[in-house]
Each structure stands twice: as structure tokens, then as C-alpha cells.
matplotlib code that plots the C-alpha trace (Angstrom):
import matplotlib.pyplot as plt

x = [36.0, 34.4, 37.5, 39.2, 36.6, 36.4, 40.0, 40.6, 37.7, 39.2, 42.6, 40.8, 38.7, 42.2, 44.2, 40.8, 39.9, 42.9, 43.6, 39.9, 40.3, 43.2, 44.9, 46.6, 44.7, 41.4, 40.8, 41.3, 39.3, 36.7, 36.3, 36.0, 33.1, 31.3, 31.5, 33.0, 35.0, 32.9, 33.4, 36.8, 37.2, 35.4, 37.8, 40.9, 39.7, 40.3, 40.1, 38.0, 40.5, 41.7, 38.3, 38.2, 41.7, 40.8, 37.4, 39.3, 41.7, 38.9, 37.0, 40.3, 40.9, 37.6, 37.8, 40.9, 39.5, 36.5, 39.0, 41.3, 38.1, 37.0, 40.0, 40.1, 37.1, 37.8, 40.9, 39.0, 36.3, 39.2, 40.7, 37.2, 35.6, 31.3, 30.6, 33.1, 31.9, 28.3, 29.8, 31.8, 28.7, 27.3, 29.7, 29.8, 26.4, 26.3, 29.3, 27.8, 24.6, 26.6, 28.7, 25.2, 23.8]
y = [-63.5, -62.1, -62.1, -60.1, -57.6, -57.6, -57.1, -54.6, -52.8, -53.1, -51.9, -48.6, -47.6, -48.2, -45.5, -42.9, -43.9, -43.4, -40.3, -38.9, -40.3, -39.0, -40.8, -38.2, -36.5, -35.8, -32.2, -34.0, -36.8, -34.1, -32.3, -35.3, -36.6, -33.6, -31.8, -28.8, -25.9, -25.1, -27.5, -27.5, -24.4, -24.6, -27.2, -25.3, -21.8, -20.4, -16.7, -15.4, -15.4, -18.7, -20.5, -18.5, -19.9, -23.7, -23.3, -22.3, -25.4, -27.5, -26.2, -26.6, -30.4, -31.3, -29.7, -32.1, -35.4, -34.7, -33.9, -37.2, -39.3, -38.2, -38.6, -42.4, -42.9, -41.8, -44.3, -47.2, -47.1, -46.8, -50.2, -52.4, -54.0, -53.7, -56.6, -55.5, -51.9, -52.5, -55.4, -52.9, -50.1, -52.6, -53.4, -49.6, -49.1, -52.2, -50.9, -47.2, -48.8, -50.6, -47.2, -45.8, -48.4]
z = [-56.0, -53.0, -50.5, -53.0, -53.2, -49.1, -49.2, -51.8, -49.7, -46.6, -47.8, -49.6, -46.3, -44.4, -44.8, -45.2, -41.7, -40.4, -41.9, -40.8, -37.1, -35.6, -32.2, -31.4, -28.7, -27.3, -28.6, -32.5, -31.2, -29.9, -33.4, -35.2, -32.8, -33.7, -30.0, -32.3, -31.4, -28.6, -26.3, -27.3, -26.0, -22.7, -21.8, -23.3, -22.3, -25.7, -26.8, -29.5, -32.0, -30.3, -31.6, -35.1, -36.1, -34.9, -36.7, -39.7, -39.4, -38.7, -41.9, -44.0, -42.8, -43.7, -46.9, -47.4, -46.3, -48.8, -51.5, -50.9, -50.0, -53.6, -55.8, -53.7, -54.8, -58.6, -58.6, -56.9, -59.6, -62.6, -61.1, -60.3, -63.3, -63.3, -60.6, -58.5, -58.5, -57.9, -54.9, -53.8, -53.4, -51.4, -49.1, -48.8, -48.0, -45.6, -43.7, -43.3, -42.1, -39.4, -38.5, -38.1, -35.3]

ax = plt.figure().add_subplot(projection="3d")
ax.plot(x, y, z, "-o")
ax.set_aspect("equal")
plt.show()
């Protein structure tokens, strides 16, 4: 049973993780890792107009990722039993703690 829960947790986390961390280029990873438009602007010599447009794009991206995450969470909660849901929440908390070490 625990293996099934772990597998389900990983299976649900991977698509969100892959979407949230695009690996297509340094500019995208800079944004994702909190360097923001400021450092990207310096590296690429962006104009004020380009900076504003990128900030808007990154803002929309964050909103879409958050909406997708919330939608996935709701769908997962409909599938799991009460016990599985409790264990899944524990696994998510543990995973979050490991990421912030």
C-alpha cells in the first residue's frame, strides 16, 4: 500500500515539476530560481519595454502554474481515500522539507 501511495505521489508530482522548471534555457532557469528580470535585464541588456513585457509573461506563467497545481490537488483529493490522503499530505510535507535544506 505504501509503495502505491509513493508511486502515485511521484507520478502526480513529476508533470507539475517538469512544467514548473523548464529546462530550455538559462533565461528561463534564472527566472525560476528567483533571479528575476533584474539580472536577466543586465545579462541581455533589455530595454524598459522588454523588462515590462517579461515581467508580465513571468507573472502569467506563475498564475498558470498555480492554477494547474490547485486543479491537480483537487483531482488527487477526489481519487485518494482518507487514509491515503493523510499519508500523501505527510509525503508532500517531507518532500518540501527536503527541498528547503
